[in-house]
GUSEVO-59097 format. One record per residue: residue in three letters; y, x, z of N, C-alpha, C in turn. Coordinates in steps of 0.001 Angstrom, whole numbers, padded with zeros to 6 digits, always signed. Layout:
<pts>
AlaYXZYXZYXZ/...
</pts>
This chain:
<pts>
Unk-036091-016664+008498-036522-015269+008361-037559-015104+007250/Unk-038391-016127+007070-039403-016034+006011-038741-015979+004640/Unk-037665-016777+004467-036937-016744+003200-036334-015386+002939/Unk-035816-014753+003986-035262-013405+003852-036365-012402+003546/Unk-037524-012596+004185-038635-011668+003980-039158-011670+002557/Unk-039332-012860+001954-039850-012896+000582-038835-012305-000389/Unk-037555-012448-000090-036540-011840-000954-036558-010321-000836/Unk-036781-009804+000347-036889-008353+000523-038054-007808-000293/Unk-039149-008548-000358-040292-008118-001163-039930-008067-002643/Unk-039201-009082-003118-038780-009084-004519-037843-007913-004814/Unk-036966-007581-003878-036014-006478-004083-036762-005187-004368/Unk-037829-004921-003619-038472-003608-003697-039690-003565-004622/Unk-040342-004697-004833-041551-004665-005660-041226-004684-007148/Unk-040190-005433-007533-039844-005539-008958-038985-004339-009369/Unk-039397-003578-010389-038596-002428-010831-037200-002860-011300/Unk-036251-001934-011251-034886-002267-011645-034833-002666-013118/Unk-033887-003530-013417-033592-004107-014724-034665-005098-015177/Unk-035623-005427-014326-036707-006323-014751-036496-007770-014315/Unk-035321-008066-013791-034927-009451-013586-034000-009851-014736/Unk-033838-011149-014931-033098-011639-016094-031678-011079-016141/Unk-031353-010389-017251-030005-009873-017532-029490-008909-016463/Unk-030381-008260-015740-029933-007397-014646-029053-006249-015128/Unk-029506-005527-016138-028670-004396-016541-027347-004826-017160/Unk-027283-005873-018013-025964-006309-018495-024992-006651-017366/Unk-025465-007260-016288-024596-007501-015132-024187-006175-014487/Unk-025146-005266-014365-024868-003969-013754-023892-003162-014612/Unk-024053-003270-015940-023149-002555-016840-021709-003021-016654/Unk-021511-004323-016463-020180-004883-016206-019570-004175-014995/Unk-020362-003999-013937-019891-003327-012721-019578-001863-013015/Unk-020468-001192-013724-020234+000209-014095-018933+000354-014886/Unk-018727-000527-015825-017542-000472-016687-016272-000656-015858/Unk-016285-001621-014952-015123-001837-014084-014813-000584-013273/Unk-015842+000032-012739-015637+001220-011913-015114+002391-012735/Unk-015688+002602-013906-015359+003782-014697-014040+003648-015444/Unk-013781+002472-016022-012622+002311-016897-011497+001496-016270/Unk-011733+000939-015079-010723+000130-014398-010211-001011-015277/Unk-011122-001573-016045-010785-002692-016917-012033-003485-017245/Unk-011842-004678-017819-012976-005541-018116-013622-005172-019446/Unk-014944-005242-019519-015612-004977-020803-015341-006102-021790/Unk-015438-005804-023056-015278-006814-024097-016660-007341-024460/Unk-016812-008644-024375-018116-009252-024612-018474-009238-026096/Unk-019702-008821-026369-020248-008865-027722-021684-009369-027640/Unk-022185-010030-028666-023527-010622-028598-024645-009608-028819/Unk-024519-008432-028195-025565-007412-028276-025732-006801-026888/Unk-026908-006234-026651-027186-005574-025379-026347-004310-025261/Unk-025767-004016-024067-025773-004811-022832-024436-005504-022603/Unk-023731-005827-023684-022338-006270-023557-022172-007791-023486/Unk-023276-008528-023583-023149-009975-023761-022768-010735-022491/Unk-022704-010056-021342-022219-010726-020132-020734-010436-019872/Unk-020089-009720-020784-018719-009299-020551-017703-010430-020479/Unk-018061-011620-020960-017133-012755-020914-017114-013422-019541/Unk-018073-013069-018681-018208-013769-017399-016954-013582-016545/Unk-016580-014609-015778-015424-014488-014874-015614-013322-013906/Unk-014540-012776-013342-014600-011449-012727-014933-011379-011242/Unk-014981-012493-010524-015007-012440-009062-016174-011608-008517/Unk-017384-011920-008950-018542-011181-008458-018456-009703-008817/Unk-018051-009424-010027-018062-008048-010515-017016-007191-009808/Unk-015884-007782-009448-014877-007047-008686-015424-006687-007305/Unk-016098-007639-006664-016707-007353-005359-017791-006300-005493/Unk-018667-006461-006491-019754-005501-006694-019209-004119-007051/Unk-018131-004076-007839-017526-002781-008179-016927-002135-006938/Unk-016432-002950-006004-015947-002402-004742-017068-001747-003957/Unk-018231-002397-003912-019404-001797-003264-019809-000530-003999/Unk-019828-000594-005326-020199+000557-006155-019268+001736-005878/Unk-017981+001459-005745-016998+002530-005565-017143+003257-004232/Unk-017772+002606-003255-017976+003260-001964-018984+004398-002061/Unk-020019+004193-002901-021081+005201-003017-021507+005349-004475/Unk-020616+005779-005363-020972+005861-006787-022135+006803-007079/Unk-022349+007771-006214-023437+008726-006453-024810+008071-006334/Unk-024873+006884-005731-026149+006187-005635-026631+005683-006994/Unk-025722+005606-007957-026107+005206-009309-026594+006442-010053/Unk-027891+006656-010026-028462+007857-010653-028343+007847-012175/Unk-027973+006673-012767-027891+006581-014226-026449+006423-014705/Unk-025485+006813-013860-024092+006564-014224-023640+007369-015436/Unk-024319+008446-015759-023953+009235-016939-024656+008743-018192/Unk-025498+007740-018037-026249+007219-019178-026119+005705-019221/Unk-024889+005229-019234-024639+003796-019189-024492+003212-020586/Unk-024692+001912-020693-024521+001246-021977-025831+001070-022712/Unk-025742+001051-024036-026928+000781-024851-027967+001881-024786/Unk-027619+003040-024245-028591+004126-024147-029579+003925-022996/Unk-029303+002986-022101-030203+002745-020977-031417+001955-021457/Unk-032583+002460-021158-033832+001796-021534-034246+000836-020430/Unk-034395-000443-020777-034735-001444-019763-036175-001933-019879/Unk-036875-001507-020920-038283-001887-021064-039132-000968-020192/Unk-039714-001499-019151-040437-000653-018192-041698-000038-018799/Unk-042129-000521-019952-043301+000059-020612-042931+001223-021543/Unk-041634+001426-021768-041196+002510-022648-041310+003860-021934/Unk-041594+004897-022707-041674+006243-022121-040299+006739-021681/Unk-039220+006131-022187-037860+006525-021801-037354+005795-020568/Unk-038138+004851-020089-037708+004084-018912-037773+004965-017664/Unk-036697+004960-016878-036656+005744-015646-037321+004941-014532/Unk-038511+005359-014184-039329+004575-013268-038839+004616-011823/Unk-038055+005638-011472-037527+005679-010114-036475+004580-009937/Unk-036520+003908-008794-035539+002860-008523-034142+003446-008404/Unk-033189+002805-009073-031787+003180-008971-031259+002681-007626/Unk-030816+003594-006768-030416+003217-005401-029265+002228-005403/Unk-028293+002393-006319-027170+001466-006370-027624+000079-006822/Unk-028564+000045-007757-029091-001247-008199-029724-001990-007028/Unk-030435-001269-006186-031040-001907-005017-029984-002437-004059/Unk-028886-001685-003901-027813-002161-003016-027209-003461-003544/Unk-027050-003554-004863-026472-004769-005432-027460-005932-005391/Unk-028756-005631-005431-029728-006696-005187-029573-007235-003763/Unk-029375-006322-002816-029189-006744-001432-027887-007521-001256/Unk-026891-007227-002084-025653-008004-002043-025941-009463-002402/Unk-026814-009678-003382-027198-011045-003745-027942-011722-002605/Unk-028818-010969-001938-029539-011525-000788-028545-011920+000314/Unk-027513-011100+000497-026483-011407+001493-025774-012717+001151/Unk-025429-012902-000114-024780-014151-000515-025714-015345-000298/Unk-027013-015166-000607-027960-016249-000343-028006-016571+001149/Unk-027968-015551+002000-027978-015773+003443-026787-016633+003849/Unk-025626-016371+003230-024455-017194+003488-024672-018629+003042/Unk-025292-018797+001873-025602-020139+001377-026502-020877+002354/Unk-027522-020193+002840-028478-020828+003744-027804-021228+005055/Unk-026943-020354+005592-026274-020664+006846-025319-021851+006682/Unk-024603-021918+005580-023724-023063+005333-024552-024338+005223/Unk-025718-024246+004589-026606-025407+004486-027059-025867+005868/Unk-027364-024916+006748-027727-025272+008124-026596-026067+008775/Unk-025365-025589+008625-024212-026283+009196-024063-027682+008598/Unk-024300-027798+007281-024181-029097+006615-025198-030080+007184/Unk-026447-029661+007297-027483-030557+007815-027206-030941+009265/Unk-026724-029983+010062-026417-030282+011461-025315-031328+011583/Unk-024342-031263+010726-023180-032147+010847-023399-033501+010196/Unk-024042-033517+009029-024099-034742+008249-025489-035386+008184/Unk-026548-034618+008461-027905-035167+008396-028591-034957+009744/Unk-027815-034865+010801-028335-034451+012102-029409-035379+012651/Unk-029383-036664+012285-030337-037627+012830-031615-037716+012003/Unk-031742-036871+010992-032918-036872+010124-033541-035484+010126/Unk-034280-035181+011187-034847-033839+011344-035775-033483+010201/Unk-036598-034442+009773-037559-034161+008712-036847-033841+007400/Unk-035706-034498+007139-034925-034207+005933-034339-032803+006011/Unk-033833-032429+007175-033244-031101+007354-034278-030003+007166/Unk-035447-030170+007794-036516-029167+007684-036939-029000+006230/Unk-037132-030110+005553-037587-030066+004163-036504-029475+003250/Unk-035251-029879+003451-034167-029372+002621-033943-027885+002787/Unk-033957-027392+004025-033766-025964+004271-034946-025153+003760/Unk-036150-025702+003862-037327-025011+003310-037215-024893+001796/Unk-036682-025923+001167-036462-025904-000280-035529-024751-000652/Unk-034447-024594+000102-033498-023501-000143-034119-022136+000127/Unk-035051-022075+001056-035654-020792+001423-036734-020364+000449/Unk-037518-021321-000084-038747-020957-000781-038841-021391-002238/Unk-037835-022050-002792-037891-022391-004213-038085-021102-005012/Unk-039213-020920-005721-039565-019609-006279-038512-018970-007183/Unk-037952-019713-008145-036946-019098-009012-035705-018714-008224/Unk-035326-019530-007256-034174-019200-006428-034430-017930-005623/Unk-035656-017764-005142-036015-016540-004418-035852-015329-005325/Unk-036425-015411-006525-036336-014305-007476-034896-014041-007896/Unk-034164-015117-008217-032797-014985-008702-031868-014402-007639/Unk-032033-014817-006392-031154-014332-005321-031587-012978-004786/Unk-032559-012348-005461-032967-010986-005115-032674-010025-006259/Unk-031822-010457-007190-031539-009644-008373-030037-009413-008509/Unk-029672-008565-009453-028260-008295-009728-027742-009386-010656/Unk-026908-010255-010119-026413-011398-010876-025213-011999-010163/Unk-024391-012708-010914-023262-013403-010294-023658-014757-009734/Unk-024920-015161-009927-025363-016484-009497-025270-016675-007984/Unk-025685-015679-007210-025743-015854-005757-024358-016108-005163/Unk-023347-015393-005637-021985-015638-005151-021500-017006-005602/Unk-021794-017376-006849-021379-018689-007351-022002-019805-006516/Unk-023282-019657-006179-023975-020668-005385-023410-020725-003971/Unk-023131-019563-003387-022561-019535-002041-021210-020241-001995/Unk-020325-019919-002939-018998-020531-002956-019083-022036-003216/Unk-019992-022453-004089-020153-023881-004362-020647-024609-003115/Unk-021623-024019-002425-022172-024643-001220-021120-024717-000127/Unk-020350-023647+000033-019275-023640+001030-018225-024694+000696/Unk-017888-024818-000571-016888-025800-000991-017372-027218-000686/Unk-018637-027506-001006-019184-028845-000762-019176-029164+000727/Unk-019533-028183+001548-019527-028403+002997-018112-028682+003506/Unk-017158-027876+003075-015792-028017+003582-015103-029270+003052/Unk-015426-029679+001829-014739-030844+001265-015161-032136+001954/Unk-016285-032109+002690-016744-033301+003384-016110-033458+004762/Unk-015335-032468+005197-014741-032522+006528-013584-033509+006571/Unk-013396-034138+007716-012310-035102+007898-010932-034444+007774/Unk-010836-033165+008180-009533-032502+008172-009108-032018+006793/Unk-009742-032552+005755-009395-032154+004393-007940-032482+004073/Unk-007364-033438+004783-005979-033819+004503-004960-032802+004991/Unk-005351-031902+005881-004415-030928+006438-003982-029921+005378/Unk-002701-029560+005327-002208-028640+004283-002933-027302+004246/Unk-003173-026685+005414-003843-025381+005408-005289-025506+004949/Unk-005903-026659+005210-007277-026895+004779-007332-027106+003265/Unk-006369-027833+002749-006289-028020+001298-006083-026688+000587/Unk-005254-025832+001184-005013-024507+000599-006307-023701+000560/Unk-007073-023734+001676-008344-023011+001736-009315-023540+000691/Unk-009426-024853+000583-010332-025438-000407-009915-025081-001831/Unk-008603-025060-002084-008113-024660-003400-008502-023229-003727/Unk-008392-022349-002720-008796-020954-002918-010280-020852-003252/Unk-011110-021564-002473-012554-021470-002679-012948-022039-004035/Unk-012325-023153-004435-012611-023709-005758-012193-022729-006847/Unk-011022-022110-006697-010587-021112-007672-011524-019928-007731/Unk-011935-019440-006565-012892-018319-006529-014215-018715-007185/Unk-014646-019968-006949-015903-020425-007531-015864-020413-009047/Unk-014794-020964-009624-014662-020978-011085-014511-019559-011619/Unk-013838-018690-010846-013673-017298-011265-014929-016471-011052/Unk-015983-017096-010527-017274-016421-010398-018218-016839-011505/Unk-018264-018134-011766-019129-018644-012842-018622-020000-013274/Unk-018595-020238-014591-018031-021475-015103-018850-022701-014701/Unk-020110-022524-014308-020911-023641-013811-020205-024369-012677/Unk-019375-023639-011927-018707-024243-010779-017608-025223-011169/Unk-017346-025380-012462-016430-026436-012888-016973-027815-012509/Unk-018296-027914-012293-018889-029178-011861-018332-029616-010514/Unk-017789-028661-009740-017248-028999-008431-016019-029908-008532/Unk-015345-029890-009671-014146-030729-009823-014517-032213-009821/Unk-015461-032664-010689-015849-034083-010581-016518-034419-009251/Unk-017239-033472-008649-017827-033721-007326-016724-033962-006303/Unk-015684-033148-006367-014542-033317-005462-013869-034671-005677/Unk-013623-035005-006929-012963-036282-007230-013800-037447-006695/Unk-015114-037393-006940-015991-038449-006449-015994-038536-004934/Unk-015984-037399-004265-015971-037376-002802-014686-037987-002247/Unk-013572-037620-002849-012288-038140-002374-012206-039646-002599/Unk-012663-040113-003764-012633-041547-004051-013521-042318-003078/Unk-014690-041760-002750-015625-042440-001855-015171-042441-000401/Unk-014646-041280+000048-014437-041110+001485-012965-041017+001909/Unk-012062-040781+000954-010636-040627+001312-009752-041329+000281/Unk-010148-042528-000104-009480-043198-001229-007980-043374-000994/Unk-007582-043623+000232-006159-043846+000504-005320-042586+000342/Unk-005985-041420+000315-005254-040141+000206-005616-039393-001076/Unk-006066-040132-002086-006604-039489-003296-005644-038460-003886/Unk-004437-038861-004209-003514-037948-004885-002954-036903-003922/Unk-002816-037272-002656-002301-036320-001674-003285-035172-001459/Unk-004570-035430-001705-005587-034387-001576-005782-033639-002890/Unk-005950-034394-003976-006342-033775-005251-005241-032932-005875/Unk-004014-033407-005859-002943-032690-006560-002712-031285-006007/Unk-002527-031101-004702-002309-029733-004221-003558-028865-004322/Unk-004724-029453-004055-005959-028665-004089-006242-028157-005505/Unk-006224-029056-006465-006475-028651-007845-005346-027775-008384/Unk-004137-028009-007895-003013-027165-008322-003192-025726-007892/Unk-003622-025516-006655-003863-024154-006163-004966-023484-006966/Unk-006054-024219-007224-007152-023655-008021-006687-023303-009425/Unk-005850-024173-010027-005353-023925-011379-004499-022666-011439/Unk-003644-022478-010429-002809-021274-010378-003681-020023-010294/Unk-004793-020119-009563-005680-018958-009410-006384-018589-010707/Unk-006868-019596-011440-007666-019297-012630-006814-019054-013865/Unk-005535-019416-013824-004690-019302-015016-004632-017871-015576/Unk-004426-016828-014747-004366-015479-015330-005640-015084-016070/Unk-006794-015485-015525-008050-015140-016204-008177-015904-017523/Unk-007837-017186-017509-007917-017970-018739-006930-017448-019788/Unk-005798-016958-019342-004849-016359-020289-005436-015087-020893/Unk-006082-014270-020034-006704-013034-020523-007792-013346-021542/Unk-008678-014306-021235-009753-014629-022170-009200-015291-023432/Unk-008119-016057-023283-007495-016649-024465-006927-015579-025387/Unk-006264-014591-024795-005708-013495-025596-006800-012623-026201/Unk-007911-012464-025474-008980-011553-025914-009920-012203-026914/Unk-010317-013455-026640-011349-014100-027451-010841-015297-028258/Unk-009566-015643-028067-009020-016756-028821-009306-018119-028220/Unk-009887-018146-027019-010142-019417-026338-010119-019170-024839/Unk-009377-020003-024101-009260-019777-022654-010599-019843-021927/Unk-011415-020838-022261-012728-020967-021641-013754-020317-022563/Unk-013766-018996-022560-014622-018249-023483-016036-018162-022934/Unk-016985-018724-023673-018389-018637-023282-019192-018117-024463/Unk-019907-017023-024231-020756-016418-025251-020011-016144-026560/Unk-018853-015487-026491-018113-015211-027733-018953-014373-028695/Unk-018942-014766-029939-019695-014053-030960-021029-014673-031284/Unk-021564-015510-030384-022839-016167-030656-022634-017349-031595/Unk-023603-017567-032466-023505-018665-033417-023785-019985-032715/Unk-022947-020959-032976-023168-022285-032417-024224-023011-033241/Unk-024730-024095-032685-025818-024837-033326-025383-026247-033642/Unk-025988-026808-034674-025740-028203-035024-026848-029110-034492/Unk-027715-028547-033628-028846-029333-033139-028397-030591-032424/Unk-027220-030526-031813-026747-031680-031057-026480-032864-031979/Unk-026232-032572-033264-025968-033648-034220-027116-033823-035217/Unk-028016-032849-035274-029092-032907-036241-030423-033236-035592/Unk-031361-032260-035641-032697-032505-035111-032706-032288-033598/Unk-031962-033131-032908-031782-032943-031473-033018-033329-030676/Unk-033854-034218-031222-034991-034713-030456-035917-033621-029981/Unk-036435-032820-030913-037368-031757-030561-036690-030692-029722/Unk-035484-030304-030118-034765-029275-029374-034464-029729-027957/Unk-034096-030985-027807-033815-031520-026479-035065-031506-025617/Unk-036203-031843-026200-037452-031849-025459-037804-030443-024981/Unk-037649-029459-025870-037934-028079-025504-036977-027601-024412/Unk-035691-027940-024561-034707-027533-023569-034989-028165-022216/Unk-035357-029444-022219-035675-030128-020960-036903-029509-020308/Unk-037892-029179-021118-039091-028524-020575-038743-027175-019960/Unk-037952-026380-020674-037553-025069-020151-036722-025205-018884/Unk-035839-026209-018864-035018-026431-017682-035894-026735-016476/Unk-036939-027518-016683-037811-027923-015588-038590-026743-015026/Unk-039356-026058-015901-040241-025019-015345-039459-023827-014820/Unk-038326-023501-015459-037562-022348-014987-036758-022679-013734/Unk-036490-023950-013483-035871-024337-012217-036826-024040-011064/Unk-038110-024281-011271-039085-024140-010191-039590-022706-010036/Unk-040077-022105-011101-040683-020773-010944-040572-019987-012240/Unk-039610-019071-012289-039410-018206-013454-038972-016839-012965/Unk-039522-015795-013549-039137-014435-013174-039389-013508-014352/Unk-038780-012332-014272-038934-011350-015334-037660-011214-016144/Unk-037596-010130-016909-036392-009843-017683-036097-010941-018698/Unk-037137-011543-019256-036970-012656-020193-037754-013865-019690/Unk-037868-013976-018366-038635-015062-017730-040046-015130-018291/Unk-040625-013949-018508-041950-013901-019114-043079-014024-018097/Unk-042775-014014-016813-043810-014119-015789-043921-015584-015374/Unk-045030-016209-015744-045200-017641-015522-046402-017904-014634/Unk-046347-019010-013934-047522-019547-013260-048368-020293-014283/Unk-049618-020618-013949-050424-021429-014876-049757-022766-015169/Unk-049926-023256-016373-049284-024503-016789-049653-025643-015848/Unk-050921-025688-015435-051352-026793-014587-050597-026815-013262/Unk-050145-025638-012782-049392-025602-011524-048020-026270-011700/Unk-047381-026000-012832-046096-026646-013108-046274-028163-013240/Unk-047349-028568-013922-047549-029994-014176-047957-030730-012906/Unk-048986-030213-012219-049535-030935-011076-048705-030761-009811/Unk-048365-029508-009466-047685-029252-008199-046195-029574-008312/Unk-045483-028845-009195-044041-029064-009318-043729-030421-009945/Unk-044513-030795-010963-044317-032104-011570-044601-033222-010582/Unk-045683-033066-009816-046025-034083-008821-044957-034220-007754/Unk-044446-033088-007252-043407-033148-006226-042131-033776-006780/Unk-041801-033459-008020-040599-034035-008632-040721-035543-008780/Unk-041861-035990-009295-042067-037423-009507-042028-038182-008187/Unk-042685-037636-007171-042707-038322-005877-041311-038390-005261/Unk-040544-037296-005368-039180-037311-004827-038308-038312-005577/Unk-038458-038382-006897-037676-039341-007693-038081-040770-007331/Unk-039372-041014-007160-039825-042351-006768-039262-042734-005406/Unk-039174-041741-004506-038587-042008-003200-037122-042394-003303/Unk-036392-041726-004189-034981-042077-004397-034851-043462-005015/Unk-035732-043788-005957-035724-045130-006548-035969-046174-005468/Unk-036937-045881-004617-037236-046788-003499-036011-046977-002611/Unk-035308-045881-002351-034100-045943-001522-033031-046804-002192/Unk-032792-046569-003490-031742-047309-004182-032102-048793-004348/Unk-033395-049093-004494-033810-050486-004652-033662-051237-003336/Unk-034100-050584-002253-033990-051235-000945-032548-051265-000473/Unk-031761-050321-000954-030389-050112-000523-030392-049745+000956/Unk-029273-049308+001423-029197-048675+002730-029693-049553+003873/Unk-029530-050862+003787-029784-051754+004923-031170-051595+005516/Unk-032174-051291+004661-033532-051152+005184-034084-049752+005001/Unk-033223-048797+004674-033698-047442+004391-033563-046500+005580/Unk-032943-046957+006670-032838-046129+007860-031814-045029+007759/Unk-030799-045187+006917-029741-044191+006820-028398-044890+006968/Unk-027397-044113+007322-026060-044673+007524-025373-044915+006184/Unk-024297-045685+006241-023502-045942+005037-022960-044641+004459/Unk-022484-043739+005331-021962-042459+004872-023049-041665+004156/Unk-024251-041598+004744-025339-040836+004135-025761-041420+002804/Unk-025780-042757+002710-026142-043388+001447-025126-043051+000361/Unk-023834-043140+000680-022792-042797-000293-022866-041329-000686/Unk-023211-040477+000268-023369-039045-000015-024501-038811-001007/Unk-025603-039524-000808-026747-039391-001705-026386-039867-003108/Unk-025662-040977-003200-025230-041482-004506-024334-040466-005205/Unk-023385-039892-004460-022494-038880-005025-023283-037684-005526/Unk-024217-037201-004732-025000-036027-005114-025915-036330-006291/Unk-026453-037539-006345-027320-037909-007464-026534-037918-008773/Unk-025369-038529-008768-024541-038572-009979-024132-037162-010399/Unk-023757-036326-009418-023360-034949-009725-024521-034165-010330/Unk-025736-034330-009775-026904-033620-010305-027205-034044-011736/Unk-027113-035345-012011-027346-035830-013377-026308-035256-014330/Unk-025054-035215-013909-023990-034646-014747-024272-033180-015056/Unk-024726-032425-014051-024993-031006-014260-026187-030792-015178/Unk-027214-031618-015040-028376-031521-015924-027970-031798-017373/Unk-027181-032845-017571-026704-033176-018926-025860-032033-019494/Unk-024977-031467-018662-024135-030358-019118-024979-029142-019493/Unk-026027-028870-018698-026896-027733-018995-027637-027929-020305/Unk-028131-029134-020545-028834-029416-021799-027868-029366-022986/Unk-026674-029883-022796-025661-029826-023862-025345-028374-024207/Unk-025198-027547-023188-024941-026124-023392-026067-025494-024197/Unk-027303-025842-023855-028449-025290-024566-028451-025698-026032/Unk-028115-026946-026306-028128-027443-027674-026942-026958-028501/Unk-025975-026341-027840-024754-025924-028530-024857-024546-029165/Unk-025935-023806-028859-026092-022456-029393-027458-022305-030037/Unk-027509-021507-031091-028760-021351-031821-029803-020565-031035/Unk-029376-019636-030198-030359-018809-029513-030376-019046-028002/Unk-029644-020044-027524-029634-020313-026091-030791-021247-025725/Unk-031163-021200-024493-032103-022175-023981-031596-022625-022631/Unk-032245-023600-022057-031739-024189-020830-032493-023630-019636/Unk-031830-022809-018851-032478-022183-017703-032141-022915-016420/Unk-033154-023091-015585-032999-023855-014362-031976-023311-013396/Unk-031731-022005-013447-030762-021425-012509-029352-021970-012745/Unk-029118-022564-013917-027808-023172-014181-027514-024324-013222/Unk-028550-024878-012623-028385-026004-011707-028151-025564-010269/Unk-028259-024267-009999-028257-023821-008603-026903-023924-007918/Unk-025826-024086-008665-024537-024276-007994-024536-025579-007194/Unk-025451-026490-007537-025612-027722-006755-026945-027714-006009/Unk-027381-026534-005586-028697-026450-004941-028723-027201-003619/Unk-027617-027225-002885-027587-027993-001640-027736-029485-001910/Unk-026940-030101-002802-027171-031516-003117-028578-031791-003645/Unk-029109-030887-004497-030454-031098-005038-031488-031031-003933/Unk-031334-030089-002999-032262-029988-001866-032222-031259-001019/Unk-031025-031808-000824-030892-033047-000047-031543-034207-000787/Unk-031308-034312-002093-031924-035382-002877-033448-035280-002824/Unk-033969-034070-002968-035418-033883-002929-035979-034287-001572/Unk-035358-033810-000505-035893-034066+000831-035757-035536+001228/Unk-034645-036176+000862-034484-037598+001150-035506-038417+000368/Unk-035646-038112-000930-036614-038842-001746-038027-038663-001238/Unk-038388-037438-000872-039740-037152-000386-040028-037916+000903/Unk-039074-037938+001809-039296-038593+003101-039173-040111+003018/Unk-038664-040642+001914-038688-042085+001718-040104-042565+001426/Unk-040944-041688+000886-042351-042031+000664-043084-042093+001996/Unk-042848-041059+002816-043446-041014+004147-042691-039985+004980/Unk-042626-040234+006291-042003-039278+007201-043041-038648+008116/Unk-044302-038771+007760-045372-038175+008553-045304-036662+008537/Unk-045764-036057+009624-045623-034612+009771-046329-033847+008659/Unk-047566-034211+008361-048327-033510+007319-047628-033666+005972/Unk-047141-034871+005719-046454-035136+004446-045199-034264+004317/Unk-044441-034137+005397-043176-033404+005363-043399-031901+005210/Unk-044433-031363+005843-044633-029905+005777-045403-029470+004534/Unk-045919-030444+003766-046684-030074+002567-045838-029326+001530/Unk-044642-029815+001130-043845-029054+000150-043477-027642+000612/Unk-042997-027433+001859-042720-026053+002284-043940-025150+002206/Unk-045091-025664+002595-046313-024855+002538-046669-024515+001098/Unk-046567-025504+000204-046882-025254-001202-045912-024234-001807/Unk-044627-024366-001491-043632-023435-002037-043840-022028-001487/Unk-044146-021919-000194-044364-020592+000388-045599-019933-000219/Unk-046681-020689-000333-047903-020142-000946-047632-019751-002387/Unk-046861-020574-003106-046516-020250-004487-045786-018922-004574/Unk-044859-018675-003648-044139-017401-003633-045077-016221-003461/Unk-046013-016344-002551-046946-015240-002287-047839-014989-003500/Unk-048377-016077-004064-049232-015936-005247-048433-015391-006423/Unk-047226-015909-006594-046381-015510-007721-046023-014030-007632/Unk-045655-013589-006426-045221-012206-006259-046381-011236-006337/Unk-047425-011484-005544-048528-010518-005453-049611-010742-006504/Unk-049798-011989-006923-050835-012253-007909-050370-012055-009342/Unk-049069-012244-009592-048563-012149-010958-047540-011026-011136/Unk-046418-011077-010413-045335-010119-010636-045775-008695-010326/Unk-046388-008489-009173-046779-007126-008802-047808-006583-009791/Unk-048760-007399-010174-049763-006977-011149-049120-006690-012494/Unk-048131-007496-012889-047485-007325-014189-046763-005974-014263/Unk-046126-005579-013166-045335-004341-013194-046101-003101-012731/Unk-047076-003288-011867-047716-002119-011258-049218-002039-011560/Unk-049728-002999-012305-051123-002947-012695-052107-003358-011601/
</pts>
């Protein structure tokens, strides 16, 4: 309930369009409703999200279509909408439809959290301290709180990814109807956000680890169903933008990956780190003090990583976890590293892109498990276990009332 409460505060305290890319996402929904077709992506405001896969926007447009009159700015859509809250042209009254779509994101986060509860109950049931810490991470991670209280396709993408990870670990994955369901969810995930392509290697790794004798019997039909689902969209983007996997069409690519990659990589890694933990605002301009990122978030990260190193060095025999749990941790660790590398590569591939931590949230459940397992490998004492949740909750309160509210309302 506390996680839901802090998100409700973000929904109402932050003025509309003041979360990252909120109006471009909203414009996509407006366009679908008004023109019954997809917008064409261009590298200018507010059209630059038009290349995004359609799943979230179709659902959001369905909500929009129920009560279109709630959009008080529907006659002033597009580049004419002022999103700078300091401008005299900015409409300071909250757009009622925008608030409803923020609540839609909160609803998707609620689904993510409930699936995580089911995952911990089934697979981490004998490690109460890990479950408490992992669920607290999902509830109070500051950027996740802010992001899941805004208009974005991220919350649906994260929900579908979390649901897919939970279902793919079930023993009944070999059943035909179960494979069909998983294929649908994987297809929906990719059709929500391309970040969910990471689920394919995660699936392959899971099948190899836990169902090796049925590898092809599981992978071929499941991936085939997902491929059939995404093919029409990839054909549309191929016809429209000249490439099936169209990302940021019109933006200039960068040679940093082959040239001066050192400095750029360092900056991207730094941005990935701090924005994963606590970032808010239309351009992520609302920051905590640097020392908080270094000491608190940096300290928690280092300790969790040291705990994982300790686990891998001791190996399962003396770590107090089952063989299944150890293999699960290895799978999640490799998947997280792959996603981090992909996010940094993406950042280095464009001249004006940077690496935002929310790109990692499609694997927020595995990351929460890695963090909580690593943290509890250092100690399982009660004070030690409740320290991260307390720090994250306090950070949310300070961040919202000490920084965000002051930034927008003086």
